[in-house]
C-alpha positions as CSV (number, residue, x, y, z in Angstrom):
1,M,-34.7,50.1,4.1
2,D,-34.6,48.9,0.5
3,I,-33.3,45.2,0.9
4,R,-32.4,45.0,-2.6
5,E,-29.6,47.7,-1.9
6,A,-28.6,46.0,1.4
7,I,-27.9,42.7,-0.4
8,R,-25.9,44.5,-3.0
9,T,-23.7,46.4,-0.4
10,R,-23.6,44.4,2.5
11,P,-21.8,41.2,3.6
12,M,-23.9,38.1,2.6
13,R,-26.2,36.7,5.2
14,P,-26.8,33.0,6.0
15,Y,-30.3,33.0,4.3
16,Q,-28.8,34.3,1.0
17,I,-26.0,31.8,1.1
18,R,-28.9,29.0,1.9
19,T,-30.5,30.1,-1.2
20,I,-27.3,30.0,-3.3
21,V,-26.5,26.5,-2.0
22,I,-30.2,25.5,-3.0
23,C,-29.5,26.8,-6.5
24,F,-25.9,25.2,-6.7
25,L,-27.4,21.8,-5.9
26,L,-30.2,22.2,-8.5
27,C,-27.6,23.1,-11.1
28,M,-25.6,20.0,-10.1
29,V,-28.8,17.9,-10.9
30,D,-29.4,20.2,-14.0
31,G,-26.0,19.2,-15.3
32,F,-26.2,15.7,-14.9
33,E,-29.4,15.5,-16.6
34,I,-28.5,17.7,-19.5
35,L,-25.8,15.3,-20.3
36,I,-27.1,11.9,-19.0
37,M,-27.4,10.4,-22.5
38,A,-23.7,10.9,-22.9
39,F,-23.3,8.4,-20.2
40,V,-26.1,6.3,-21.5
41,A,-25.4,6.3,-25.2
42,P,-22.5,4.0,-25.5
43,H,-24.3,1.1,-23.6
44,L,-27.6,1.9,-25.4
45,S,-26.2,1.9,-28.8
46,K,-24.9,-1.6,-28.3
47,E,-28.0,-3.0,-26.7
48,W,-30.3,-1.4,-29.3
49,G,-27.9,-1.5,-32.2
50,L,-28.0,2.1,-33.0
51,G,-25.9,3.8,-35.8
52,S,-24.1,7.3,-35.5
53,V,-27.1,9.3,-36.9
54,E,-29.6,7.5,-34.5
55,V,-27.4,8.4,-31.6
56,G,-27.0,12.0,-32.8
57,Y,-30.7,12.2,-32.8
58,L,-30.9,10.9,-29.3
59,L,-28.4,13.1,-28.0
60,S,-30.2,16.1,-29.5
61,A,-33.4,15.0,-28.2
62,G,-33.3,16.5,-24.9
63,L,-31.8,19.7,-26.4
64,I,-34.9,20.1,-28.5
65,G,-36.8,20.1,-25.2
66,M,-34.5,22.6,-23.7
67,A,-34.7,24.9,-26.5
68,V,-38.7,25.0,-26.4
69,G,-38.7,25.3,-22.6
70,A,-36.0,28.2,-22.7
71,F,-38.1,30.0,-25.2
72,F,-41.5,29.6,-23.6
73,L,-41.2,28.7,-20.0
74,S,-38.3,30.9,-18.9
75,P,-40.2,34.2,-19.8
76,L,-43.2,32.9,-17.6
77,S,-40.8,33.4,-14.5
78,D,-41.1,37.0,-15.3
79,R,-44.7,36.9,-14.9
80,I,-45.5,34.2,-12.4
81,G,-42.3,34.3,-10.2
82,R,-38.9,32.6,-10.1
83,R,-40.0,30.3,-7.4
84,R,-43.3,29.0,-9.0
85,G,-41.6,28.7,-12.3
86,T,-38.7,26.6,-10.7
87,I,-41.3,24.3,-9.0
88,A,-43.2,23.7,-12.3
89,C,-40.0,23.1,-14.2
90,L,-38.8,20.6,-11.4
91,V,-42.2,18.7,-12.1
92,L,-41.7,18.4,-15.6
93,V,-38.1,17.1,-15.2
94,T,-39.0,14.4,-12.7
95,I,-41.9,13.2,-14.8
96,G,-39.7,13.1,-17.9
97,M,-36.7,11.4,-16.2
98,G,-39.2,8.7,-14.9
99,L,-40.7,8.2,-18.6
100,S,-37.2,8.0,-19.8
101,A,-36.6,4.9,-17.5
102,A,-39.4,3.2,-18.9
103,A,-38.8,3.8,-22.6
104,M,-39.3,0.6,-24.8
105,N,-37.8,1.8,-28.0
106,L,-35.9,4.7,-29.6
107,E,-38.8,6.8,-30.4
108,Q,-40.4,6.6,-27.1
109,L,-37.0,7.7,-25.6
110,I,-36.7,10.6,-27.9
111,V,-40.0,11.9,-26.9
112,F,-39.4,11.5,-23.3
113,R,-36.1,13.1,-23.5
114,A,-37.5,16.1,-25.2
115,F,-40.3,16.2,-22.5
116,A,-37.7,16.2,-19.6
117,G,-35.6,19.0,-21.4
118,L,-38.6,21.2,-21.6
119,G,-38.3,21.6,-17.7
120,I,-34.5,21.6,-17.7
121,G,-34.5,24.6,-20.4
122,G,-36.9,26.6,-18.3
123,L,-35.0,26.1,-15.0
124,V,-31.7,27.4,-15.9
125,A,-32.6,31.0,-16.3
126,S,-34.2,31.3,-13.0
127,L,-31.5,29.6,-11.0
128,N,-28.9,32.0,-12.5
129,I,-31.1,35.1,-11.8
130,L,-31.7,34.0,-8.1
131,V,-28.1,33.4,-7.5
132,S,-27.2,36.9,-9.1
133,E,-29.9,38.7,-6.8
134,N,-28.9,37.0,-3.7
135,S,-25.1,37.9,-4.1
136,N,-23.4,41.3,-3.2
137,E,-21.6,43.3,-5.8
138,K,-18.2,42.7,-4.4
139,R,-18.7,38.8,-4.7
140,R,-21.0,38.4,-7.4
141,G,-18.6,37.2,-10.0
142,V,-16.9,34.8,-7.6
143,T,-20.4,33.5,-6.2
144,L,-21.7,32.9,-10.0
145,G,-18.5,31.3,-10.8
146,I,-18.9,28.7,-8.1
147,Y,-22.4,28.3,-8.9
148,G,-21.6,27.6,-12.5
149,A,-19.2,24.8,-11.2
150,G,-22.3,22.9,-10.2
151,L,-23.1,22.0,-13.8
152,P,-19.8,20.2,-14.4
153,A,-19.7,18.7,-10.9
154,G,-23.0,17.5,-11.2
155,V,-22.3,15.8,-14.7
156,A,-18.9,14.4,-13.1
157,L,-20.5,13.1,-9.8
158,G,-23.7,11.8,-11.5
159,G,-21.6,10.2,-14.4
160,A,-19.4,8.5,-12.1
161,I,-22.5,7.1,-10.0
162,S,-24.4,6.1,-13.3
163,G,-21.2,4.4,-14.5
164,V,-21.4,2.2,-11.4
165,L,-25.3,1.8,-11.6
166,I,-25.1,0.9,-15.5
167,S,-22.6,-1.7,-14.8
168,H,-24.6,-3.5,-12.3
169,F,-28.3,-2.8,-13.3
170,G,-28.4,-1.6,-16.8
171,W,-28.8,2.0,-18.7
172,R,-32.3,2.4,-17.1
173,S,-30.7,2.7,-13.6
174,A,-29.2,5.9,-14.6
175,F,-32.7,7.6,-15.4
176,V,-34.1,6.0,-12.1
177,F,-31.2,7.7,-10.2
178,G,-32.0,11.0,-11.8
179,T,-35.7,10.9,-11.0
180,A,-35.2,10.1,-7.6
181,V,-32.4,13.0,-6.8
182,T,-34.9,15.6,-8.7
183,A,-37.8,14.5,-6.8
184,V,-36.1,15.1,-3.4
185,L,-34.9,18.5,-4.7
186,L,-38.4,19.5,-5.5
187,L,-39.6,18.8,-1.9
188,V,-36.6,21.0,-0.9
189,V,-37.5,23.8,-3.2
190,V,-41.3,23.8,-2.2
191,R,-40.2,24.1,1.5
192,A,-37.1,26.3,1.4
193,L,-36.6,28.4,-1.9
194,P,-37.7,32.0,-1.6
195,E,-39.0,34.4,-4.1
196,S,-36.9,36.8,-6.2
197,I,-37.0,40.3,-4.3
198,E,-36.5,42.1,-7.6
199,Y,-39.5,40.1,-9.1
200,L,-41.7,41.2,-6.0
201,V,-40.9,44.9,-6.5
202,D,-41.0,45.2,-10.2
203,K,-44.1,42.8,-10.7
204,R,-45.9,43.5,-7.6
205,P,-47.8,40.0,-7.3
206,K,-50.7,39.5,-4.8
207,N,-49.1,39.8,-1.2
208,A,-46.0,41.1,-2.6
209,L,-45.4,43.4,0.5
210,A,-45.9,40.5,3.0
211,R,-43.6,38.3,1.0
212,Y,-41.1,40.9,0.8
213,N,-41.3,41.6,4.5
214,A,-40.9,37.8,5.4
215,I,-37.5,37.8,3.3
216,A,-36.4,40.8,5.0
217,T,-37.1,39.2,8.3
218,K,-35.1,36.2,7.5
219,L,-32.3,38.2,6.3
220,G,-32.4,40.2,9.5
221,Y,-33.3,43.6,8.2
222,P,-36.2,45.9,9.3
223,T,-39.6,45.3,7.4
224,A,-41.1,47.9,5.1
225,D,-44.5,49.6,5.2
226,A,-44.5,49.9,1.4
227,L,-42.5,48.3,-1.4
228,P,-39.8,50.3,-2.8
229,E,-40.1,51.6,-6.4
230,P,-38.9,49.5,-9.4
231,A,-35.2,50.3,-10.2
232,A,-35.8,50.5,-14.1
233,P,-37.0,53.3,-16.1
234,R,-40.3,52.6,-17.8
235,G,-38.5,52.4,-21.3
236,V,-36.3,49.4,-20.2
237,Q,-39.0,47.3,-18.3
238,G,-40.6,45.8,-21.3
239,V,-39.2,43.1,-23.6
240,R,-38.5,45.3,-26.7
241,G,-36.6,48.2,-24.8
242,G,-34.9,46.0,-22.2
243,L,-33.6,43.4,-24.9
244,F,-33.6,44.9,-28.3
245,A,-33.5,48.7,-28.3
246,G,-30.5,50.7,-29.1
247,L,-27.3,49.6,-27.0
248,M,-29.2,46.7,-25.4
249,G,-29.9,45.3,-28.9
250,R,-26.2,45.3,-29.8
251,R,-25.4,43.6,-26.2
252,T,-28.0,41.0,-26.6
253,A,-26.8,40.0,-30.2
254,L,-23.2,39.8,-28.9
255,L,-24.1,37.5,-25.9
256,W,-26.5,35.4,-27.6
257,L,-24.0,34.6,-30.7
258,G,-21.1,34.1,-28.2
259,Y,-23.3,31.9,-26.2
260,S,-24.5,30.0,-29.2
261,C,-21.0,29.2,-30.6
262,L,-19.9,28.2,-27.2
263,M,-22.9,25.9,-27.1
264,A,-22.1,24.2,-30.4
265,A,-18.5,23.3,-29.0
266,F,-19.8,22.3,-25.6
267,Y,-22.4,19.9,-26.8
268,F,-19.9,18.4,-29.4
269,A,-17.4,17.8,-26.7
270,N,-19.6,16.6,-24.1
271,T,-22.0,14.4,-26.2
272,W,-19.7,12.9,-28.7
273,T,-16.1,12.5,-26.7
274,P,-17.4,9.6,-24.8
275,K,-18.6,7.8,-28.1
276,L,-15.6,8.5,-30.0
277,L,-13.2,7.2,-27.4
278,T,-15.3,4.1,-27.0
279,D,-15.0,3.4,-30.8
280,V,-11.2,4.0,-30.6
281,T,-10.8,1.6,-27.7
282,G,-13.7,-0.6,-27.9
283,D,-14.4,-0.2,-24.3
284,A,-17.5,1.8,-23.1
285,G,-16.0,2.1,-19.7
286,T,-13.2,4.4,-21.2
287,G,-15.7,6.5,-22.9
288,T,-17.6,6.8,-19.7
289,T,-14.4,7.8,-17.7
290,A,-13.7,10.3,-20.4
291,G,-17.0,12.1,-19.9
292,V,-16.5,12.2,-16.1
293,L,-13.0,13.8,-16.7
294,I,-14.3,16.3,-18.9
295,N,-16.7,17.4,-16.2
296,V,-14.0,17.3,-13.5
297,G,-12.3,20.0,-15.9
298,G,-15.2,21.9,-16.0
299,V,-15.4,22.3,-12.1
300,V,-11.8,23.4,-12.3
301,G,-12.6,25.8,-15.1
302,A,-15.5,27.3,-13.4
303,L,-13.5,27.7,-10.2
304,A,-10.7,29.2,-12.2
305,F,-13.3,31.8,-13.7
306,A,-14.5,32.6,-10.4
307,A,-10.8,33.4,-9.2
308,M,-9.9,35.3,-12.0
309,T,-13.0,37.7,-11.7
310,V,-11.5,39.1,-8.6
311,V,-8.8,40.9,-10.6
312,L,-10.5,40.9,-14.3
313,R,-13.8,41.8,-15.6
314,P,-16.0,38.6,-15.9
315,R,-16.5,39.3,-19.6
316,L,-12.8,39.4,-20.2
317,V,-12.1,36.3,-18.2
318,N,-14.7,34.5,-20.5
319,T,-13.1,35.9,-23.5
320,L,-9.6,34.4,-22.3
321,L,-11.4,31.2,-21.9
322,M,-12.8,30.9,-25.3
323,F,-9.5,31.5,-26.9
324,A,-7.7,29.1,-24.6
325,G,-10.4,26.6,-25.4
326,A,-9.6,26.8,-29.1
327,G,-6.0,25.8,-28.4
328,V,-7.1,23.0,-26.0
329,F,-9.4,21.5,-28.7
330,A,-6.6,21.6,-31.3
331,A,-4.3,19.9,-29.0
332,Y,-7.0,17.4,-28.2
333,A,-7.3,16.6,-32.0
334,S,-3.8,15.7,-32.2
335,G,-3.4,13.5,-29.2
336,F,-6.7,12.0,-28.1
337,E,-6.1,8.6,-29.5
338,V,-3.1,8.2,-27.0
339,I,-5.5,7.1,-24.4
340,A,-3.3,8.4,-21.3
341,L,-2.6,11.6,-23.0
342,G,-6.3,11.9,-24.1
343,M,-7.5,11.4,-20.6
344,V,-5.4,14.3,-19.5
345,L,-6.7,16.4,-22.4
346,C,-10.1,15.6,-21.5
347,I,-9.8,17.5,-18.3
348,C,-8.5,20.4,-20.4
349,V,-11.3,20.2,-22.8
350,G,-13.8,20.5,-19.9
351,M,-12.0,23.4,-18.3
352,A,-12.7,25.4,-21.7
353,A,-16.1,24.3,-22.7
354,N,-17.8,23.7,-19.3
355,G,-15.8,26.7,-17.6
356,G,-17.1,29.0,-20.4
357,V,-20.7,27.8,-19.7
358,A,-20.1,29.0,-16.1
359,G,-18.8,32.4,-17.3
360,F,-21.9,32.9,-19.5
361,Y,-24.2,32.1,-16.6
362,A,-22.3,34.7,-14.5
363,I,-22.4,37.4,-16.9
364,S,-25.9,37.2,-18.6
365,P,-28.1,38.1,-15.5
366,S,-26.2,41.4,-15.1
367,V,-26.6,42.4,-19.0
368,Y,-30.4,42.8,-18.5
369,P,-32.9,45.0,-16.2
370,A,-34.8,42.9,-13.5
371,A,-38.0,43.3,-15.1
372,V,-37.2,41.2,-18.2
373,R,-34.2,39.3,-16.8
374,A,-35.6,35.7,-16.9
375,T,-36.8,36.5,-20.5
376,G,-33.4,37.8,-21.7
377,V,-31.4,35.0,-20.0
378,G,-34.0,32.4,-21.0
379,L,-34.0,33.5,-24.7
380,M,-30.1,33.5,-24.8
381,I,-30.3,29.9,-23.4
382,G,-33.0,29.0,-26.1
383,V,-31.0,30.3,-28.9
384,G,-28.0,28.5,-27.6
385,R,-30.0,25.3,-27.4
386,L,-31.1,25.7,-31.0
387,V,-27.8,25.5,-32.1
388,S,-26.6,23.0,-29.8
389,I,-29.2,20.6,-31.2
390,V,-27.6,20.8,-34.5
391,A,-24.1,20.1,-33.2
392,P,-24.6,16.4,-32.3
393,I,-26.9,15.5,-35.3
394,L,-24.2,17.4,-37.7
395,T,-21.4,15.5,-36.1
396,G,-23.1,12.3,-36.7
397,Y,-23.7,13.0,-40.4
398,L,-20.2,14.3,-40.9
399,L,-18.8,11.0,-39.4
400,D,-20.9,9.2,-41.6
401,G,-19.5,11.4,-44.5
402,G,-15.8,10.5,-43.7
403,W,-14.9,13.3,-41.3
404,T,-12.4,12.0,-38.8
405,P,-12.6,12.9,-35.0
406,E,-9.6,14.9,-35.4
407,T,-11.0,17.3,-37.9
408,L,-14.2,17.8,-35.8
409,Y,-12.2,19.0,-32.8
410,Y,-10.3,21.5,-35.2
411,L,-13.8,22.6,-36.4
412,F,-15.2,23.4,-33.3
413,G,-11.9,24.8,-31.8
414,A,-12.4,27.5,-34.6
415,V,-16.0,28.1,-33.5
416,L,-14.7,28.8,-29.8
417,V,-12.6,31.6,-31.5
418,V,-15.6,33.2,-33.0
419,A,-17.1,32.9,-29.5
420,G,-14.3,34.6,-28.0
421,L,-14.6,37.5,-30.4
422,F,-18.2,37.9,-29.7
423,M,-17.3,38.1,-26.0
424,F,-14.7,40.6,-26.5
425,G,-17.2,42.9,-28.4
426,L,-19.8,42.6,-25.7
427,D,-17.2,43.9,-23.2
428,R,-16.3,46.7,-25.6
429,T,-19.9,48.0,-25.4
430,Y,-19.4,48.8,-21.7
431,R,-16.4,51.1,-22.3
432,G,-17.2,54.3,-20.7
433,R,-20.7,53.5,-19.7
434,S,-22.6,52.2,-16.7
435,E,-22.4,48.5,-15.6
436,N,-26.0,49.1,-14.1
437,P,-28.5,47.4,-16.5
438,E,-31.2,49.7,-15.3
439,T,-29.4,52.5,-17.0
440,P,-27.5,51.2,-19.8
441,D,-27.1,54.4,-21.7
442,A,-25.5,56.3,-18.8
443,P,-21.9,57.2,-18.7
444,A,-19.8,55.5,-15.9
445,S,-19.4,58.6,-14.2
446,D,-23.1,59.6,-14.0
447,D,-24.6,60.6,-10.7
448,R,-27.7,58.7,-11.6
449,I,-25.8,55.4,-11.2
450,A,-26.5,53.4,-7.9
451,P,-23.5,54.0,-5.6
452,E,-22.8,50.0,-5.8
453,H,-22.7,49.9,-9.6
454,H,-20.6,53.2,-9.8
455,A,-17.9,51.7,-7.3
456,S,-18.0,48.5,-9.2
457,S,-17.5,50.1,-12.5
458,L,-14.6,52.2,-11.2
459,A,-13.1,49.2,-9.7
460,E,-13.3,47.5,-13.1
461,R,-11.7,50.3,-14.9
462,R,-8.8,50.1,-12.7
């Protein structure tokens, strides 16, 4: 029995659900650590006397590390395995968070945040892929949407806890908390996270058959005498064919450009909104509350994405989220200075920006063949991080140059419109074609398509 097909077509087993839960918890920690500076910055800027440009560089420091990690560590997971890659990234994050807690000046903190970002950038792609590969076809969109809710849930919960810790023990306590939680999850991963089955079949590392059979046993399926054959034709197993040749090149461009536009708006909203509200009210606690509410909205947005994928293609759901987000940003620009209204609109901003991230996390693994999946998703994240590095820094310069917060929200709302157009274009590339990334050019009715993909494609066209 090929357990890849069993996972795709049969009800999910407890072992699959346990793996997804571990990835969800890691996604929560990942979300908190990505945006921890948004909660620390209002307090740190007062203590260290930082200006807007300095805060912008500090907010972008982790993003620089994430971009490097996504470009160089994510592809390693296609070579050394998702499990080993996840463990290595968690070690880097734990060390970087601990060092951040001990930073004595701005320069040190920038370096330590960039170091922690290396691990965060390399981690996300492997988590997305493990969730996707452990979900069946029928519920994959829902599962990935719920998993994506872990990012804003981690920010909201971690931000709320950090707010209490910072008020009692200072800003360093937020990093100490993050270090402890990451170290605990590192131990959980070492003990309980399995290897990707697709990796074992496609890359065939040492003891691949024994590891494949161990997973089959835990899933309750019969063991095999030999590994099944890789699903992808040789032409799409390499990076060039699997990411950039022909139709895959168009899909890659549309996916990466759409994600990059969303990341610009996402990091502007998440990193600067707490600071801008703090400036308006003179109360750092109000800014912290706004940051938490944005990510509460993100949880709602991710769950809404999951629910809507039951009746619509995930790509179309994400397109709608991008266009709705543009309207929300415009509304926030008009009303955020009214504190009560601004707090409500923070939830709506989170639904659009953070919910959209969950959508891209859900969509991206299924675009690429298994042999280059971590590379494709990781590079998408890396390109998005490069753009997102610019957003907080550019915002600092624009504010110093006389731009108002209202104008900035209008600007990034327009960026979300562009993201929606790219997402719609990506969906159009699947019209009449297979949803199976292993045979991207095959027509939707081609008999070569695996039954589960064929059924999924027919259901989506209906």
